PDB file as gemmi writes it, atoms N, CA and C in Angstrom:
CRYST1    1.000    1.000    1.000  90.00  90.00  90.00 P 1                      
ATOM      1  N   MET A   1     124.781  10.734-101.795  1.00  0.00           N  
ATOM      2  CA  MET A   1     124.311  10.461-100.753  1.00  0.00           C  
ATOM      3  C   MET A   1     123.133   9.780-101.213  1.00  0.00           C  
ATOM      4  N   ILE A   2     122.227   9.255-100.127  1.00  0.00           N  
ATOM      5  CA  ILE A   2     121.517   8.996 -99.879  1.00  0.00           C  
ATOM      6  C   ILE A   2     119.808   9.030 -99.539  1.00  0.00           C  
ATOM      7  N   ALA A   3     119.047   9.144-100.398  1.00  0.00           N  
ATOM      8  CA  ALA A   3     117.536   9.578 -99.866  1.00  0.00           C  
ATOM      9  C   ALA A   3     116.697   8.803 -98.928  1.00  0.00           C  
ATOM     10  N   ALA A   4     116.276   8.631 -97.932  1.00  0.00           N  
ATOM     11  CA  ALA A   4     115.943   7.958 -97.084  1.00  0.00           C  
ATOM     12  C   ALA A   4     113.719   7.859 -97.551  1.00  0.00           C  
ATOM     13  N   PRO A   5     113.711   6.560 -97.400  1.00  0.00           N  
ATOM     14  CA  PRO A   5     111.988   6.803 -97.665  1.00  0.00           C  
ATOM     15  C   PRO A   5     111.465   7.315 -97.018  1.00  0.00           C  
ATOM     16  N   ILE A   6     110.538   7.732 -97.332  1.00  0.00           N  
ATOM     17  CA  ILE A   6     109.423   9.179 -96.880  1.00  0.00           C  
ATOM     18  C   ILE A   6     108.613   7.682 -96.418  1.00  0.00           C  
ATOM     19  N   LEU A   7     108.104   7.995 -95.134  1.00  0.00           N  
ATOM     20  CA  LEU A   7     107.106   7.461 -94.608  1.00  0.00           C  
ATOM     21  C   LEU A   7     105.254   7.601 -94.623  1.00  0.00           C  
ATOM     22  N   ALA A   8     104.223   7.165 -94.708  1.00  0.00           N  
ATOM     23  CA  ALA A   8     102.928   8.051 -94.187  1.00  0.00           C  
ATOM     24  C   ALA A   8     102.141   7.277 -93.830  1.00  0.00           C  
ATOM     25  N   CYS A   9     101.274   8.263 -93.005  1.00  0.00           N  
ATOM     26  CA  CYS A   9     100.876   7.747 -91.732  1.00  0.00           C  
ATOM     27  C   CYS A   9     100.067   6.738 -92.209  1.00  0.00           C  
ATOM     28  N   ALA A  10      99.744   6.180 -90.905  1.00  0.00           N  
ATOM     29  CA  ALA A  10      98.637   5.522 -91.194  1.00  0.00           C  
ATOM     30  C   ALA A  10      97.079   4.994 -91.898  1.00  0.00           C  
ATOM     31  N   ALA A  11      97.082   6.098 -91.397  1.00  0.00           N  
ATOM     32  CA  ALA A  11      96.068   6.194 -92.652  1.00  0.00           C  
ATOM     33  C   ALA A  11      96.145   6.827 -94.254  1.00  0.00           C  
ATOM     34  N   CYS A  12      97.242   6.995 -94.495  1.00  0.00           N  
ATOM     35  CA  CYS A  12      97.234   7.324 -95.764  1.00  0.00           C  
ATOM     36  C   CYS A  12      97.558   6.017 -96.455  1.00  0.00           C  
ATOM     37  N   PHE A  13      98.724   5.227 -95.553  1.00  0.00           N  
ATOM     38  CA  PHE A  13      99.857   4.155 -96.282  1.00  0.00           C  
ATOM     39  C   PHE A  13      98.441   3.475 -96.487  1.00  0.00           C  
ATOM     40  N   THR A  14      98.180   2.800 -95.478  1.00  0.00           N  
ATOM     41  CA  THR A  14      97.003   1.632 -95.840  1.00  0.00           C  
ATOM     42  C   THR A  14      96.429   1.569 -96.848  1.00  0.00           C  
ATOM     43  N   GLY A  15      95.820   2.765 -97.265  1.00  0.00           N  
ATOM     44  CA  GLY A  15      95.020   3.154 -98.354  1.00  0.00           C  
ATOM     45  C   GLY A  15      93.547   2.426 -99.194  1.00  0.00           C  
ATOM     46  N   ASP A  16      93.373   1.501 -97.504  1.00  0.00           N  
ATOM     47  CA  ASP A  16      91.459   1.106 -97.212  1.00  0.00           C  
ATOM     48  C   ASP A  16      90.809   1.656 -96.898  1.00  0.00           C  
ATOM     49  N   VAL A  17      89.885   1.984 -97.694  1.00  0.00           N  
ATOM     50  CA  VAL A  17      88.680   2.730 -97.183  1.00  0.00           C  
ATOM     51  C   VAL A  17      87.451   2.341 -96.514  1.00  0.00           C  
ATOM     52  N   GLN A  18      87.432   0.865 -96.206  1.00  0.00           N  
ATOM     53  CA  GLN A  18      87.075   0.904 -94.721  1.00  0.00           C  
ATOM     54  C   GLN A  18      87.216   0.713 -93.913  1.00  0.00           C  
ATOM     55  N   SER A  19      88.358   1.555 -93.478  1.00  0.00           N  
ATOM     56  CA  SER A  19      89.553   1.065 -92.204  1.00  0.00           C  
ATOM     57  C   SER A  19      88.555   2.123 -90.801  1.00  0.00           C  
ATOM     58  N   PRO A  20      89.068   1.618 -90.068  1.00  0.00           N  
ATOM     59  CA  PRO A  20      88.466   2.286 -89.013  1.00  0.00           C  
ATOM     60  C   PRO A  20      89.179   3.153 -88.409  1.00  0.00           C  
ATOM     61  N   LEU A  21      90.047   3.751 -89.133  1.00  0.00           N  
ATOM     62  CA  LEU A  21      91.127   4.540 -88.753  1.00  0.00           C  
ATOM     63  C   LEU A  21      90.897   5.826 -90.024  1.00  0.00           C  
ATOM     64  N   THR A  22      90.131   5.454 -91.181  1.00  0.00           N  
ATOM     65  CA  THR A  22      89.326   6.032 -92.114  1.00  0.00           C  
ATOM     66  C   THR A  22      87.978   6.394 -91.759  1.00  0.00           C  
ATOM     67  N   ASP A  23      87.605   5.178 -91.152  1.00  0.00           N  
ATOM     68  CA  ASP A  23      85.413   5.708 -90.505  1.00  0.00           C  
ATOM     69  C   ASP A  23      85.875   6.702 -89.490  1.00  0.00           C  
ATOM     70  N   GLY A  24      86.909   6.724 -88.406  1.00  0.00           N  
ATOM     71  CA  GLY A  24      86.605   7.999 -87.495  1.00  0.00           C  
ATOM     72  C   GLY A  24      87.226   8.924 -87.814  1.00  0.00           C  
ATOM     73  N   ALA A  25      88.009   8.319 -89.430  1.00  0.00           N  
ATOM     74  CA  ALA A  25      88.687  10.782 -89.659  1.00  0.00           C  
ATOM     75  C   ALA A  25      87.227  10.714 -90.409  1.00  0.00           C  
ATOM     76  N   ARG A  26      86.539  10.122 -91.113  1.00  0.00           N  
ATOM     77  CA  ARG A  26      84.800  10.629 -92.481  1.00  0.00           C  
ATOM     78  C   ARG A  26      84.276  11.174 -90.482  1.00  0.00           C  
ATOM     79  N   THR A  27      83.700  10.158 -89.974  1.00  0.00           N  
ATOM     80  CA  THR A  27      83.179  10.627 -88.949  1.00  0.00           C  
ATOM     81  C   THR A  27      83.372  12.171 -87.387  1.00  0.00           C  
ATOM     82  N   GLY A  28      84.993  12.511 -88.038  1.00  0.00           N  
ATOM     83  CA  GLY A  28      85.387  13.856 -87.664  1.00  0.00           C  
ATOM     84  C   GLY A  28      85.225  15.075 -88.023  1.00  0.00           C  
ATOM     85  N   VAL A  29      85.252  14.995 -89.604  1.00  0.00           N  
ATOM     86  CA  VAL A  29      84.549  15.361 -90.638  1.00  0.00           C  
ATOM     87  C   VAL A  29      83.130  16.157 -90.537  1.00  0.00           C  
ATOM     88  N   TRP A  30      82.586  15.485 -90.570  1.00  0.00           N  
ATOM     89  CA  TRP A  30      81.211  15.237 -90.562  1.00  0.00           C  
ATOM     90  C   TRP A  30      80.521  16.021 -89.605  1.00  0.00           C  
ATOM     91  N   LEU A  31      81.316  15.145 -88.014  1.00  0.00           N  
ATOM     92  CA  LEU A  31      80.630  15.980 -86.768  1.00  0.00           C  
ATOM     93  C   LEU A  31      81.653  17.673 -86.910  1.00  0.00           C  
ATOM     94  N   LEU A  32      82.212  18.519 -87.656  1.00  0.00           N  
ATOM     95  CA  LEU A  32      82.709  19.480 -87.229  1.00  0.00           C  
ATOM     96  C   LEU A  32      82.183  20.204 -88.021  1.00  0.00           C  
ATOM     97  N   LEU A  33      81.595  19.994 -89.614  1.00  0.00           N  
ATOM     98  CA  LEU A  33      80.845  20.540 -90.222  1.00  0.00           C  
ATOM     99  C   LEU A  33      79.484  21.126 -89.643  1.00  0.00           C  
ATOM    100  N   GLY A  34      78.990  19.970 -88.886  1.00  0.00           N  
ATOM    101  CA  GLY A  34      77.407  20.251 -87.675  1.00  0.00           C  
ATOM    102  C   GLY A  34      77.656  21.243 -87.402  1.00  0.00           C  
ATOM    103  N   VAL A  35      78.793  21.168 -86.940  1.00  0.00           N  
ATOM    104  CA  VAL A  35      79.317  22.046 -85.576  1.00  0.00           C  
ATOM    105  C   VAL A  35      79.023  22.883 -85.988  1.00  0.00           C  
ATOM    106  N   THR A  36      80.048  24.032 -87.372  1.00  0.00           N  
ATOM    107  CA  THR A  36      80.079  25.145 -87.995  1.00  0.00           C  
ATOM    108  C   THR A  36      78.451  25.073 -88.534  1.00  0.00           C  
ATOM    109  N   VAL A  37      78.261  24.327 -89.248  1.00  0.00           N  
ATOM    110  CA  VAL A  37      76.319  25.069 -89.215  1.00  0.00           C  
ATOM    111  C   VAL A  37      75.659  25.321 -88.408  1.00  0.00           C  
ATOM    112  N   SER A  38      75.354  24.313 -87.650  1.00  0.00           N  
ATOM    113  CA  SER A  38      74.375  24.756 -85.561  1.00  0.00           C  
ATOM    114  C   SER A  38      75.121  26.650 -85.053  1.00  0.00           C  
ATOM    115  N   VAL A  39      75.936  26.945 -85.636  1.00  0.00           N  
ATOM    116  CA  VAL A  39      76.426  27.593 -84.777  1.00  0.00           C  
ATOM    117  C   VAL A  39      76.567  28.753 -86.224  1.00  0.00           C  
ATOM    118  N   GLN A  40      76.386  28.394 -86.967  1.00  0.00           N  
ATOM    119  CA  GLN A  40      76.606  30.010 -87.862  1.00  0.00           C  
ATOM    120  C   GLN A  40      74.525  29.827 -88.740  1.00  0.00           C  
ATOM    121  N   GLY A  41      74.060  28.939 -87.974  1.00  0.00           N  
ATOM    122  CA  GLY A  41      72.454  28.766 -88.113  1.00  0.00           C  
ATOM    123  C   GLY A  41      71.922  29.590 -87.415  1.00  0.00           C  
ATOM    124  N   GLY A  42      72.458  29.313 -86.003  1.00  0.00           N  
ATOM    125  CA  GLY A  42      71.989  30.491 -84.871  1.00  0.00           C  
ATOM    126  C   GLY A  42      71.901  32.465 -84.693  1.00  0.00           C  
ATOM    127  N   PHE A  43      73.506  32.073 -85.233  1.00  0.00           N  
ATOM    128  CA  PHE A  43      73.379  33.600 -85.813  1.00  0.00           C  
ATOM    129  C   PHE A  43      72.868  33.526 -86.881  1.00  0.00           C  
ATOM    130  N   ALA A  44      72.494  32.843 -87.936  1.00  0.00           N  
ATOM    131  CA  ALA A  44      71.257  33.609 -88.675  1.00  0.00           C  
ATOM    132  C   ALA A  44      70.156  33.738 -87.683  1.00  0.00           C  
ATOM    133  N   ALA A  45      69.240  32.625 -86.549  1.00  0.00           N  
ATOM    134  CA  ALA A  45      67.949  33.048 -86.117  1.00  0.00           C  
ATOM    135  C   ALA A  45      67.994  34.273 -85.351  1.00  0.00           C  
ATOM    136  N   PHE A  46      69.711  34.273 -84.707  1.00  0.00           N  
ATOM    137  CA  PHE A  46      69.308  35.290 -83.225  1.00  0.00           C  
ATOM    138  C   PHE A  46      68.781  36.611 -84.295  1.00  0.00           C  
ATOM    139  N   PHE A  47      69.488  36.554 -85.688  1.00  0.00           N  
ATOM    140  CA  PHE A  47      69.683  38.222 -86.248  1.00  0.00           C  
ATOM    141  C   PHE A  47      68.151  38.162 -86.595  1.00  0.00           C  
ATOM    142  N   ILE A  48      67.679  37.000 -87.319  1.00  0.00           N  
ATOM    143  CA  ILE A  48      66.188  37.347 -87.893  1.00  0.00           C  
ATOM    144  C   ILE A  48      64.957  37.471 -86.167  1.00  0.00           C  
ATOM    145  N   HIS A  49      65.401  36.837 -85.808  1.00  0.00           N  
ATOM    146  CA  HIS A  49      64.878  37.214 -84.509  1.00  0.00           C  
ATOM    147  C   HIS A  49      65.110  38.717 -83.995  1.00  0.00           C  
ATOM    148  N   LEU A  50      65.494  39.321 -84.802  1.00  0.00           N  
ATOM    149  CA  LEU A  50      66.257  40.694 -83.882  1.00  0.00           C  
ATOM    150  C   LEU A  50      65.961  41.406 -84.931  1.00  0.00           C  
ATOM    151  N   ARG A  51      65.473  40.930 -86.094  1.00  0.00           N  
ATOM    152  CA  ARG A  51      64.754  41.906 -87.127  1.00  0.00           C  
ATOM    153  C   ARG A  51      63.478  42.303 -87.166  1.00  0.00           C  
ATOM    154  N   ARG A  52      62.539  40.667 -86.914  1.00  0.00           N  
ATOM    155  CA  ARG A  52      61.062  40.712 -86.737  1.00  0.00           C  
ATOM    156  C   ARG A  52      61.209  41.451 -85.564  1.00  0.00           C  
ATOM    157  N   HIS A  53      61.675  41.082 -84.714  1.00  0.00           N  
ATOM    158  CA  HIS A  53      60.771  41.859 -83.294  1.00  0.00           C  
ATOM    159  C   HIS A  53      61.572  43.951 -83.457  1.00  0.00           C  
ATOM    160  N   ALA A  54      62.320  44.354 -83.745  1.00  0.00           N  
ATOM    161  CA  ALA A  54      61.830  45.436 -84.216  1.00  0.00           C  
ATOM    162  C   ALA A  54      61.341  45.523 -85.551  1.00  0.00           C  
ATOM    163  N   LYS A  55      60.820  45.286 -86.600  1.00  0.00           N  
ATOM    164  CA  LYS A  55      59.683  45.494 -86.792  1.00  0.00           C  
ATOM    165  C   LYS A  55      58.027  45.178 -85.433  1.00  0.00           C  
ATOM    166  N   ARG A  56      58.344  44.707 -85.483  1.00  0.00           N  
ATOM    167  CA  ARG A  56      57.460  44.707 -84.624  1.00  0.00           C  
ATOM    168  C   ARG A  56      57.303  46.234 -83.687  1.00  0.00           C  
ATOM    169  N   ALA A  57      58.526  46.414 -82.716  1.00  0.00           N  
ATOM    170  CA  ALA A  57      58.297  47.365 -82.301  1.00  0.00           C  
ATOM    171  C   ALA A  57      58.634  48.789 -82.785  1.00  0.00           C  
ATOM    172  N   GLN A  58      58.443  49.016 -84.495  1.00  0.00           N  
ATOM    173  CA  GLN A  58      58.639  49.831 -85.173  1.00  0.00           C  
ATOM    174  C   GLN A  58      56.826  50.045 -85.189  1.00  0.00           C  
ATOM    175  N   ALA A  59      56.210  48.968 -86.178  1.00  0.00           N  
ATOM    176  CA  ALA A  59      54.619  49.079 -86.247  1.00  0.00           C  
ATOM    177  C   ALA A  59      54.052  49.509 -84.634  1.00  0.00           C  
ATOM    178  N   ALA A  60      54.584  49.008 -83.651  1.00  0.00           N  
ATOM    179  CA  ALA A  60      53.822  49.662 -82.520  1.00  0.00           C  
ATOM    180  C   ALA A  60      53.623  50.514 -81.932  1.00  0.00           C  
ATOM    181  N   GLN A  61      55.560  51.847 -82.466  1.00  0.00           N  
ATOM    182  CA  GLN A  61      55.083  53.029 -82.421  1.00  0.00           C  
ATOM    183  C   GLN A  61      54.612  53.620 -83.592  1.00  0.00           C  
ATOM    184  N   LEU A  62      54.157  52.827 -84.918  1.00  0.00           N  
ATOM    185  CA  LEU A  62      53.557  53.950 -85.579  1.00  0.00           C  
ATOM    186  C   LEU A  62      52.272  53.977 -85.237  1.00  0.00           C  
ATOM    187  N   ALA A  63      51.388  53.270 -84.322  1.00  0.00           N  
ATOM    188  CA  ALA A  63      50.828  52.479 -84.427  1.00  0.00           C  
ATOM    189  C   ALA A  63      50.216  53.604 -83.008  1.00  0.00           C  
ATOM    190  N   ALA A  64      51.203  53.498 -82.077  1.00  0.00           N  
ATOM    191  CA  ALA A  64      50.846  54.369 -81.423  1.00  0.00           C  
ATOM    192  C   ALA A  64      50.562  56.052 -81.778  1.00  0.00           C  
ATOM    193  N   GLU A  65      52.161  56.715 -82.795  1.00  0.00           N  
ATOM    194  CA  GLU A  65      51.194  57.524 -82.898  1.00  0.00           C  
ATOM    195  C   GLU A  65      50.182  58.783 -83.697  1.00  0.00           C  
ATOM    196  N   TRP A  66      50.288  57.654 -84.590  1.00  0.00           N  
ATOM    197  CA  TRP A  66      48.710  57.951 -85.265  1.00  0.00           C  
ATOM    198  C   TRP A  66      47.618  57.492 -84.133  1.00  0.00           C  
ATOM    199  N   SER A  67      47.672  56.722 -83.094  1.00  0.00           N  
ATOM    200  CA  SER A  67      46.314  56.989 -82.813  1.00  0.00           C  
ATOM    201  C   SER A  67      46.462  58.551 -81.910  1.00  0.00           C  
ATOM    202  N   GLU A  68      47.429  58.713 -81.499  1.00  0.00           N  
ATOM    203  CA  GLU A  68      47.928  60.609 -80.245  1.00  0.00           C  
ATOM    204  C   GLU A  68      47.348  60.930 -81.695  1.00  0.00           C  
ATOM    205  N   LEU A  69      47.912  60.945 -82.864  1.00  0.00           N  
ATOM    206  CA  LEU A  69      47.334  62.332 -83.988  1.00  0.00           C  
ATOM    207  C   LEU A  69      45.345  62.114 -83.883  1.00  0.00           C  
ATOM    208  N   GLN A  70      45.248  61.150 -83.845  1.00  0.00           N  
ATOM    209  CA  GLN A  70      43.864  60.902 -84.572  1.00  0.00           C  
ATOM    210  C   GLN A  70      43.159  61.847 -83.057  1.00  0.00           C  
ATOM    211  N   GLN A  71      43.015  61.692 -81.644  1.00  0.00           N  
ATOM    212  CA  GLN A  71      43.006  62.107 -80.519  1.00  0.00           C  
ATOM    213  C   GLN A  71      42.930  63.684 -80.477  1.00  0.00           C  
ATOM    214  N   GLN A  72      43.997  63.839 -81.472  1.00  0.00           N  
ATOM    215  CA  GLN A  72      43.654  64.859 -81.563  1.00  0.00           C  
ATOM    216  C   GLN A  72      43.505  65.887 -82.371  1.00  0.00           C  
ATOM    217  N   SER A  73      43.241  65.402 -83.122  1.00  0.00           N  
ATOM    218  CA  SER A  73      42.084  65.689 -84.939  1.00  0.00           C  
ATOM    219  C   SER A  73      41.089  65.227 -83.727  1.00  0.00           C  
ATOM    220  N   GLU A  74      40.954  64.594 -82.890  1.00  0.00           N  
ATOM    221  CA  GLU A  74      39.250  65.013 -82.631  1.00  0.00           C  
ATOM    222  C   GLU A  74      38.609  65.951 -81.338  1.00  0.00           C  
ATOM    223  N   ALA A  75      39.750  66.362 -80.867  1.00  0.00           N  
ATOM    224  CA  ALA A  75      39.964  66.793 -79.587  1.00  0.00           C  
ATOM    225  C   ALA A  75      39.723  68.116 -79.989  1.00  0.00           C  
ATOM    226  N   GLY A  76      39.958  68.893 -81.451  1.00  0.00           N  
ATOM    227  CA  GLY A  76      40.304  70.013 -81.795  1.00  0.00           C  
ATOM    228  C   GLY A  76      39.028  70.273 -82.375  1.00  0.00           C  
ATOM    229  N   GLU A  77      38.441  69.310 -83.079  1.00  0.00           N  
ATOM    230  CA  GLU A  77      36.837  68.714 -84.177  1.00  0.00           C  
ATOM    231  C   GLU A  77      35.783  69.476 -82.456  1.00  0.00           C  
ATOM    232  N   ALA A  78      36.155  69.072 -81.380  1.00  0.00           N  
ATOM    233  CA  ALA A  78      34.709  69.386 -80.638  1.00  0.00           C  
ATOM    234  C   ALA A  78      35.320  70.049 -80.028  1.00  0.00           C  
TER     235      ALA A  78                                                      
END                                                                             
C-alpha cells in the first residue's frame, strides 16, 4: 500500500510570513482578542460600578440612622 502525500492548507504550505493570508489571520486573531478583552472589561466595570453604588447606599443609610439617633437624643434631653 502506498501512502498518499499530505496536502497542507494555503497558509501552511507557502510558509510565507508576509503573505496576505497570514496578515489576515493575524489581524483576525488581534480582533478577537480585542473583543474578548473589551467584553471582560465591560463586566469588570459593571461590577465595580455596582460595588461603588452599594457603598454609597450603605453610607447614606448609616448617615440617616445616625441623624435619627441624634434627633431622638436631642428630643430626650429637652
